[in-house]
C-alpha positions as CSV (number, residue, x, y, z in Angstrom):
1,X,-2.0,-16.1,6.1
2,X,1.6,-15.1,5.3
3,X,2.1,-11.7,3.6
4,X,5.4,-10.5,2.1
5,X,6.4,-6.8,2.0
6,X,8.8,-6.2,-0.9
7,X,10.6,-2.9,-0.5
8,X,12.0,-1.9,-3.8
9,X,13.4,1.3,-5.4
10,X,11.4,1.9,-8.5
11,X,13.0,3.4,-11.6
12,X,11.3,5.6,-14.2
13,X,11.1,2.6,-16.6
14,X,7.9,0.4,-16.1
15,X,9.5,-2.5,-17.9
16,X,12.5,-2.5,-15.6
17,X,10.2,-2.3,-12.6
18,X,8.5,-5.5,-13.7
19,X,11.8,-7.2,-13.3
20,X,11.9,-5.8,-9.7
21,X,8.5,-7.3,-9.1
22,X,9.5,-10.7,-10.5
23,X,12.6,-10.7,-8.2
24,X,10.5,-9.8,-5.2
25,X,8.0,-12.6,-5.9
26,X,10.8,-15.0,-6.2
27,X,12.1,-14.0,-2.8
28,X,8.7,-14.2,-1.1
29,X,8.6,-18.0,-0.7
30,X,5.7,-19.2,1.3
31,X,3.7,-15.9,1.1
32,X,0.1,-15.9,-0.2
33,X,0.0,-12.1,-0.7
34,X,3.0,-10.2,-2.0
35,X,2.9,-6.4,-1.5
36,X,5.0,-3.8,-3.3
37,X,5.0,0.0,-2.8
38,X,3.1,2.8,-4.2
39,X,4.5,3.9,-7.6
40,X,5.9,0.4,-8.2
41,X,5.1,0.9,-11.9
42,X,7.2,4.2,-12.1
43,X,8.7,6.4,-9.5
44,X,7.6,9.9,-8.8
45,X,9.6,12.8,-10.2
46,X,8.9,12.2,-13.9
47,X,5.9,13.0,-16.0
48,X,3.3,10.3,-15.2
49,X,0.9,10.8,-18.1
50,X,3.0,8.9,-20.6
51,X,3.3,5.8,-18.4
52,X,-0.3,5.6,-17.2
53,X,-2.2,2.5,-18.4
54,X,-5.7,1.1,-17.7
55,X,-6.1,-2.0,-15.5
56,X,-6.4,-4.1,-18.6
57,X,-3.3,-2.6,-20.2
58,X,0.0,-4.4,-20.8
59,X,1.7,-3.5,-17.4
60,X,-1.1,-4.7,-15.1
61,X,-1.7,-7.7,-17.4
62,X,2.0,-8.6,-17.0
63,X,1.7,-8.3,-13.2
64,X,-1.4,-10.6,-13.3
65,X,0.5,-13.2,-15.3
66,X,3.4,-13.0,-12.8
67,X,1.0,-13.5,-9.9
68,X,-0.8,-16.4,-11.5
69,X,2.5,-18.1,-12.4
70,X,3.6,-18.0,-8.8
71,X,0.2,-18.8,-7.3
72,X,0.1,-15.6,-5.3
73,X,-1.8,-12.3,-5.1
74,X,0.3,-9.3,-6.0
75,X,-0.4,-5.8,-4.7
76,X,1.5,-3.0,-6.5
77,X,1.1,0.7,-7.1
78,X,0.6,1.9,-10.6
79,X,-0.9,4.9,-12.5
80,X,-4.0,4.7,-14.6
81,X,-5.5,7.4,-16.9
82,X,-8.0,9.9,-15.6
83,X,-10.8,11.4,-17.7
84,X,-9.7,14.9,-16.9
85,X,-6.2,14.5,-18.3
86,X,-4.4,13.7,-15.1
87,X,-3.6,10.2,-13.9
88,X,-5.0,8.2,-11.0
89,X,-2.7,6.8,-8.3
90,X,-4.0,3.2,-8.3
91,X,-3.1,0.2,-6.0
92,X,-3.4,-2.9,-8.2
93,X,-4.5,-6.2,-6.6
94,X,-4.2,-9.1,-9.0
95,X,-3.9,-12.9,-9.1
96,X,-6.3,-15.7,-9.4
97,X,-9.9,-14.3,-9.5
98,X,-8.8,-10.9,-8.4
99,X,-7.9,-8.0,-10.7
100,X,-9.0,-4.8,-9.2
101,X,-7.6,-1.4,-8.2
102,X,-8.0,1.0,-5.4
103,X,-7.7,4.7,-6.4
104,X,-5.9,6.8,-3.7
105,X,-8.4,9.0,-2.0
106,X,-6.2,11.5,-0.1
107,X,-3.7,13.2,-2.3
108,X,-0.4,14.4,-1.0
109,X,-0.8,18.2,-1.1
110,X,1.5,18.9,1.8
111,X,5.2,19.6,2.7
112,X,5.6,21.6,-0.4
113,X,4.4,18.9,-2.8
114,X,1.1,19.1,-4.8
115,X,0.1,15.6,-6.0
116,X,-3.3,16.9,-7.1
117,X,-1.7,18.9,-9.8
118,X,-1.1,15.8,-11.9
119,X,-3.2,13.1,-10.0
120,X,-7.0,12.9,-9.7
121,X,-8.4,11.6,-6.4
122,X,-10.3,8.4,-5.9
123,X,-13.6,8.4,-4.0
124,X,-14.3,4.9,-2.8
125,X,-12.7,2.7,-0.1
126,X,-11.9,-0.8,-1.4
127,X,-11.6,-4.2,0.3
128,X,-10.6,-7.5,-1.2
129,X,-10.9,-11.1,0.2
130,X,-8.1,-13.6,-0.2
131,X,-8.8,-17.1,1.2
132,X,-11.4,-15.8,3.6
133,X,-9.2,-13.0,4.9
134,X,-10.5,-9.5,4.1
135,X,-7.9,-6.8,3.4
136,X,-8.5,-3.1,3.2
137,X,-6.4,-1.0,0.8
138,X,-4.7,2.3,1.3
139,X,-1.9,4.4,-0.2
140,X,0.7,6.6,1.5
141,X,-0.9,9.9,2.6
142,X,-4.1,8.0,3.4
143,X,-2.3,6.9,6.6
144,X,-2.9,10.3,8.0
145,X,-6.7,9.9,7.9
146,X,-8.0,7.4,10.6
147,X,-11.6,7.5,9.3
148,X,-10.6,5.5,6.2
149,X,-9.0,2.8,8.3
150,X,-12.1,2.6,10.5
151,X,-14.3,2.4,7.4
152,X,-12.3,-0.5,6.1
153,X,-12.7,-2.3,9.4
154,X,-16.4,-1.6,9.3
155,X,-16.5,-3.3,5.9
156,X,-14.9,-6.4,7.3
157,X,-11.1,-5.8,6.9
158,X,-8.9,-7.4,9.5
159,X,-5.7,-6.1,7.8
160,X,-4.9,-3.1,5.7
161,X,-2.3,-3.2,2.9
162,X,-0.7,0.2,2.7
163,X,1.6,1.0,-0.2
164,X,3.7,4.1,0.1
165,X,6.4,6.3,-1.5
166,X,7.0,8.4,1.6
167,X,8.6,11.8,1.3
168,X,11.9,12.4,3.0
169,X,12.5,15.2,5.5
170,X,13.1,16.0,9.2
171,X,10.9,13.8,11.4
172,X,9.3,12.0,8.5
173,X,10.5,8.6,9.4
174,X,9.2,9.0,12.9
175,X,5.8,10.2,11.6
176,X,5.6,7.2,9.2
177,X,6.2,4.7,12.0
178,X,3.9,6.5,14.4
179,X,1.1,6.8,11.9
180,X,1.2,3.1,10.8
181,X,1.0,2.0,14.5
182,X,-1.8,4.5,15.3
183,X,-3.9,3.4,12.4
184,X,-3.6,-0.2,13.6
185,X,-4.8,0.9,17.0
186,X,-7.6,3.0,15.5
187,X,-9.0,0.1,13.6
188,X,-7.7,-2.8,15.7
189,X,-6.4,-4.3,12.5
190,X,-3.1,-5.3,11.1
191,X,-1.5,-2.5,9.1
192,X,1.0,-3.9,6.6
193,X,3.0,-0.9,5.2
194,X,5.3,-1.3,2.3
195,X,7.3,1.7,1.2
196,X,9.7,2.6,-1.5
197,X,13.3,2.0,-0.5
198,X,15.5,5.1,-0.1
199,X,16.8,5.8,-3.6
200,X,19.9,7.5,-2.3
201,X,19.4,10.5,-4.6
202,X,17.1,13.5,-4.6
203,X,14.7,13.4,-7.6
204,X,13.8,17.1,-7.6
205,X,12.1,16.9,-4.2
206,X,9.6,14.2,-5.3
207,X,8.5,11.8,-2.6
208,X,10.5,8.8,-3.8
209,X,10.8,6.9,-0.5
210,X,12.7,6.4,2.7
211,X,12.3,2.7,3.2
212,X,11.4,1.5,6.7
213,X,8.5,-0.7,5.7
214,X,6.8,-2.3,8.7
215,X,3.9,-4.3,9.9
216,X,1.9,-3.3,13.0
217,X,-0.3,-5.7,15.0
218,X,-4.0,-4.9,15.9
219,X,-2.7,-3.4,19.2
220,X,0.0,-1.3,17.5
221,X,3.0,-3.5,18.1
222,X,5.7,-3.5,15.5
223,X,5.9,-7.1,14.3
224,X,8.6,-6.8,11.6
225,X,10.4,-4.0,9.8
226,X,13.1,-3.0,7.3
227,X,15.8,-0.4,7.0
228,X,16.2,2.1,4.2
229,X,17.6,-0.4,1.6
230,X,15.6,-2.8,-0.6
231,X,14.5,-6.0,1.1
232,X,11.7,-8.5,1.8
233,X,10.1,-9.2,5.1
234,X,7.3,-11.6,6.0
235,X,4.4,-11.3,8.5
236,X,1.6,-13.7,9.4
237,X,-2.0,-12.3,9.6
238,X,-4.2,-14.1,12.1
239,X,-7.9,-13.2,12.2
240,X,-8.1,-14.8,15.7
241,X,-5.6,-12.2,17.0
242,X,-7.8,-9.4,15.5
243,X,-10.9,-10.8,17.2
244,X,-9.1,-11.0,20.5
245,X,-7.8,-7.4,20.1
246,X,-11.3,-6.2,19.4
247,X,-12.6,-7.8,22.5
248,X,-9.7,-6.3,24.6
249,X,-9.9,-2.9,23.0
250,X,-13.4,-2.4,21.6
251,X,-12.8,1.0,20.1
252,X,-14.9,0.3,17.0
253,X,-17.8,-0.9,19.1
254,X,-17.5,2.0,21.6
255,X,-17.7,4.8,19.1
256,X,-20.3,7.4,19.8
257,X,-20.0,9.1,16.4
258,X,-20.9,7.4,13.1
259,X,-18.0,6.4,10.8
260,X,-17.4,8.0,7.5
261,X,-18.0,6.1,4.3
């Protein structure tokens, strides 16, 4: 199955960002799944409460219409309301019979940023199946927690779709690339990581992206990647390659401690 990673630089305007999604889908010729970054609905660095909408709201419904018109499944980060007055950082998966969200479990309370101040955490790992391929879902800071990726593999995922809006800083690009490859090895799964492009400006220290989206194979090899600018890159997911990797490197089967989740 062919998956497109569409690296964009979201603005603070959800309607304008829908145009970015349309352009990305148009460029993703031949892809069955089209992945956009975390915060595709609206970049970080602005109040998120006013832009948050439920999964059946107008923004997610517009993404669903776009996906259906193109015959693809679209994955894109958005914000949904939380009962406690905060928002939820949700990864929307929509198109065809799918219209679900994964709520980011691990919040970015690190490197001087406190995502939990305005964002409520999710609690449940999520997988989705597209044409017999099972994908796990993860968002940004989740990549630092290997147990989530192993749990997704235990639930049948052979690839993880990872949306991100990675914070800039010394060594952060190196950490991003290392973590994506490490999580692929931990779970012997593809990790398809789509980040926000580098906006070229500092939005008050908010994590608004560094680019460098990449796809890692089940054995941690970098298959494709992008630089800091907006762009689209394709990768093919092959369940047979995952099965071979799990025979060669049976880390999931060899575990002596039970997995979380």
